[in-house]
C-alpha positions as CSV (number, residue, x, y, z in Angstrom):
1,X,91.0,54.7,173.9
2,X,88.3,57.3,174.6
3,X,85.2,55.6,173.1
4,X,83.2,58.8,173.6
5,X,85.4,60.7,171.2
6,X,85.2,58.1,168.4
7,X,81.8,59.0,167.0
8,X,82.6,62.7,166.9
9,X,85.9,62.0,165.1
10,X,84.3,59.7,162.6
11,X,81.7,62.3,161.8
12,X,84.3,65.0,161.3
13,X,86.5,62.6,159.3
14,X,83.6,61.9,156.9
15,X,83.0,65.7,156.6
16,X,86.7,66.0,155.8
17,X,86.4,63.6,153.0
18,X,83.4,65.4,151.6
19,X,85.2,68.8,151.6
20,X,88.2,67.2,149.9
21,X,86.1,65.9,147.1
22,X,84.1,69.1,146.7
23,X,87.3,71.1,146.4
24,X,88.2,69.2,143.2
25,X,91.5,68.0,144.5
26,X,93.5,65.3,142.7
27,X,92.9,61.7,144.0
28,X,96.5,61.4,145.3
29,X,96.0,64.7,147.3
30,X,92.7,63.5,148.7
31,X,94.3,60.2,149.8
32,X,97.2,62.0,151.4
33,X,95.1,64.5,153.3
34,X,92.6,61.8,154.4
35,X,95.5,59.5,155.6
36,X,96.9,62.5,157.5
37,X,93.7,62.8,159.6
38,X,93.4,59.1,160.2
39,X,97.1,58.9,161.3
40,X,96.7,62.0,163.6
41,X,93.4,60.6,165.0
42,X,95.1,57.3,165.9
43,X,98.0,59.1,167.5
44,X,95.8,61.4,169.6
45,X,93.1,58.9,170.5
46,X,90.6,60.5,168.1
47,X,90.9,63.9,169.7
48,X,92.4,66.4,167.3
49,X,90.1,69.4,167.5
50,X,92.3,71.5,169.8
51,X,95.9,70.4,169.5
52,X,98.4,72.5,171.3
53,X,101.8,73.5,169.8
54,X,103.4,71.0,172.2
55,X,101.2,68.2,171.0
56,X,101.9,69.0,167.4
57,X,105.6,69.1,168.2
58,X,105.5,65.6,169.7
59,X,103.4,64.3,166.8
60,X,105.6,65.6,163.9
61,X,108.8,64.7,165.7
62,X,107.5,61.1,166.1
63,X,106.3,61.1,162.4
64,X,109.7,62.3,161.1
65,X,111.5,59.5,163.0
66,X,109.7,56.9,160.9
67,X,108.7,58.8,157.7
68,X,110.1,61.3,155.2
69,X,109.7,65.0,155.1
70,X,107.2,64.5,152.4
71,X,104.9,62.7,154.9
72,X,105.4,65.5,157.3
73,X,104.3,68.1,154.8
74,X,101.3,66.0,153.7
75,X,100.1,65.6,157.3
76,X,100.7,69.3,158.0
77,X,98.7,70.5,155.1
78,X,96.1,67.8,155.6
79,X,95.6,69.1,159.2
80,X,95.5,72.6,157.9
81,X,92.7,71.7,155.5
82,X,90.9,69.9,158.4
83,X,91.2,72.9,160.6
84,X,90.0,75.5,158.1
85,X,87.2,73.5,156.4
86,X,85.9,71.1,159.0
87,X,86.5,72.9,162.3
88,X,86.0,76.3,160.7
89,X,89.0,77.8,162.6
90,X,91.7,80.1,161.4
91,X,95.0,78.5,160.6
92,X,98.4,79.5,161.9
93,X,101.4,77.8,160.4
94,X,103.4,76.2,163.3
95,X,106.7,78.2,163.4
96,X,108.6,75.1,164.6
97,X,108.0,73.1,161.4
98,X,110.4,74.1,158.6
99,X,110.7,71.4,155.9
100,X,114.0,71.7,154.1
101,X,113.8,73.2,150.6
102,X,115.1,70.8,148.1
103,X,115.2,70.8,144.3
104,X,116.3,67.6,142.8
105,X,116.8,66.8,139.1
106,X,114.9,63.7,137.9
107,X,116.9,60.6,137.0
108,X,117.1,60.4,133.2
109,X,118.2,57.1,131.7
110,X,120.4,57.0,128.7
111,X,119.4,55.6,125.4
112,X,121.3,52.4,126.1
113,X,119.7,52.1,129.5
114,X,116.2,52.6,128.1
115,X,116.8,50.0,125.5
116,X,118.0,47.6,128.2
117,X,114.9,48.3,130.3
118,X,112.5,47.6,127.4
119,X,114.4,44.4,126.4
120,X,114.4,43.1,130.0
121,X,110.7,43.6,130.5
122,X,109.0,40.3,129.7
123,X,105.3,41.2,130.2
124,X,104.0,42.9,127.0
125,X,101.7,45.3,128.7
126,X,104.5,46.6,131.0
127,X,106.9,46.7,128.1
128,X,104.6,48.9,126.0
129,X,103.6,51.0,129.0
130,X,107.3,51.8,129.8
131,X,108.0,52.6,126.2
132,X,105.0,54.9,126.0
133,X,105.9,56.8,129.2
134,X,109.5,57.3,127.9
135,X,108.6,58.3,124.4
136,X,105.8,60.7,125.4
137,X,107.5,62.0,128.6
138,X,104.5,61.2,130.8
139,X,104.1,60.8,134.6
140,X,103.1,57.4,135.8
141,X,99.5,58.5,136.6
142,X,99.2,60.2,133.3
143,X,100.1,57.0,131.5
144,X,97.7,54.9,133.5
145,X,94.8,57.3,132.8
146,X,95.3,57.1,129.0
147,X,92.2,56.1,127.1
148,X,91.8,55.0,123.5
149,X,90.0,58.3,122.7
150,X,93.0,60.3,123.8
151,X,95.0,59.2,120.9
152,X,94.7,61.5,117.9
153,X,96.4,59.5,115.2
154,X,95.4,62.0,112.4
155,X,97.1,65.0,114.1
156,X,99.8,62.8,115.8
157,X,99.1,64.0,119.3
158,X,97.9,62.7,122.7
159,X,95.5,64.4,124.9
160,X,96.7,64.2,128.5
161,X,93.8,64.8,130.9
162,X,93.7,66.0,134.5
163,X,97.5,66.2,134.7
164,X,99.4,68.0,137.5
165,X,97.5,71.1,138.7
166,X,94.2,69.7,137.1
167,X,95.4,70.9,133.7
168,X,95.0,69.1,130.3
169,X,97.8,69.3,127.7
170,X,98.6,67.9,124.3
171,X,101.9,66.1,123.6
172,X,103.3,65.1,120.3
173,X,102.8,61.5,119.2
174,X,105.7,59.9,117.3
175,X,104.8,57.6,114.5
176,X,106.9,54.9,116.1
177,X,104.9,55.1,119.4
178,X,101.6,55.1,117.5
179,X,102.6,51.9,115.7
180,X,103.5,50.2,118.9
181,X,100.2,51.3,120.6
182,X,98.1,50.1,117.6
183,X,99.7,46.6,117.7
184,X,99.3,46.5,121.5
185,X,95.7,47.6,121.4
186,X,95.0,44.8,118.9
187,X,95.9,42.2,121.6
188,X,93.2,43.3,124.0
189,X,90.7,45.5,122.0
190,X,89.4,47.3,125.1
191,X,87.0,50.0,123.9
192,X,88.0,52.6,126.4
193,X,91.3,51.9,128.2
194,X,94.6,51.9,126.5
195,X,96.3,49.9,129.3
196,X,93.6,47.8,130.9
197,X,94.4,45.7,134.0
198,X,95.6,42.2,133.7
199,X,93.5,40.7,136.6
200,X,91.4,38.6,134.2
201,X,94.2,37.7,131.8
202,X,94.1,38.6,128.1
203,X,90.5,37.6,127.8
204,X,89.5,39.8,130.7
205,X,91.4,42.8,129.5
206,X,88.9,43.4,126.8
207,X,86.2,44.1,129.3
208,X,88.3,45.6,132.1
209,X,87.1,48.9,133.6
210,X,90.3,49.8,135.5
211,X,93.8,50.4,134.2
212,X,97.0,48.6,135.1
213,X,97.7,48.4,138.9
214,X,100.0,51.3,139.9
215,X,101.7,49.2,142.5
216,X,102.3,46.4,140.0
217,X,103.8,48.8,137.5
218,X,106.2,50.3,140.1
219,X,107.2,47.0,141.4
220,X,108.0,45.6,138.0
221,X,110.0,48.7,137.0
222,X,112.1,48.5,140.2
223,X,112.7,44.8,139.6
224,X,113.6,45.3,135.9
225,X,115.9,48.2,136.8
226,X,117.6,46.1,139.4
227,X,118.0,43.2,137.0
228,X,119.6,45.7,134.5
229,X,122.0,47.0,137.2
230,X,120.6,50.5,137.0
231,X,121.1,52.7,140.1
232,X,120.4,56.4,140.8
233,X,123.5,58.5,140.3
234,X,124.4,61.9,139.2
235,X,126.3,62.0,135.9
236,X,126.0,63.4,132.4
237,X,123.4,61.6,130.4
238,X,122.3,61.7,126.8
239,X,118.8,62.6,126.1
240,X,116.6,60.8,123.6
241,X,114.0,62.1,121.2
242,X,111.5,59.8,119.3
243,X,111.8,60.4,115.6
244,X,109.3,59.4,112.9
245,X,110.3,56.4,110.8
246,X,108.7,54.6,108.0
247,X,109.3,51.1,109.3
248,X,107.2,49.4,112.0
249,X,110.0,49.4,114.5
250,X,110.2,52.4,116.9
251,X,113.3,54.4,116.3
252,X,115.1,56.8,118.6
253,X,117.9,59.3,118.0
254,X,120.4,60.4,120.6
255,X,120.5,64.1,120.3
256,X,124.1,64.2,121.5
257,X,125.8,61.7,119.2
258,X,123.0,61.5,116.6
259,X,123.1,57.7,116.7
260,X,119.9,55.9,116.0
261,X,118.6,52.5,117.3
262,X,115.4,50.6,117.1
263,X,113.5,48.5,119.6
264,X,110.5,46.1,119.3
265,X,107.4,46.1,121.4
266,X,107.2,42.3,121.9
């Protein structure tokens, strides 16, 4: 390793982080672009200021052998940001990198599959979290970021903040979901977070300052889906809509067969 290059690289890397933050990018984008420069710095012995097409070819070929095209794109655009904003050099897209264009439909669970997932989830916070994501149609990060003040019970809507593209939006709040969230909040009574982390147990949740752990949520969902025998596959699926109901149990209506079912939050 060239020890003389390390201080210069570290200084430019810190400048890279500062520019990423000042551009107002999403935290996940900042992490991806920062990881790209760290990875490239390790590969090129901390010397990435003047990479030739041949060097970039070697790097991205090596990266693609161990990572997905998504990682290739993140590193490519991370290095583009570094070149433009840290090195102050014009950027030319390498002509030899052409990520395949793909457009995949999301995996949509049926009403019966969703019911099985909720029933198989034993931890209350995860059970309510999965139900909330499903009923409101939220992304994982959007659900984790929910705060108590985002719930507008009077107008039956939820304020989703800093969503994809740094945009806020309002989504309808079914009465069934509101009832579940009220009962769940009564178990932890955190003044700010709707889904506080569980590091300190139930007693610690009341004073928690961070939401549920993203990795823990993803791991639990994968495990529950595996326990239920759910696998990704392309087939016709029914879609589900939350419908208001006077009882305290959340109700859903399958818009294809018009059949209703109810689930509990405990």
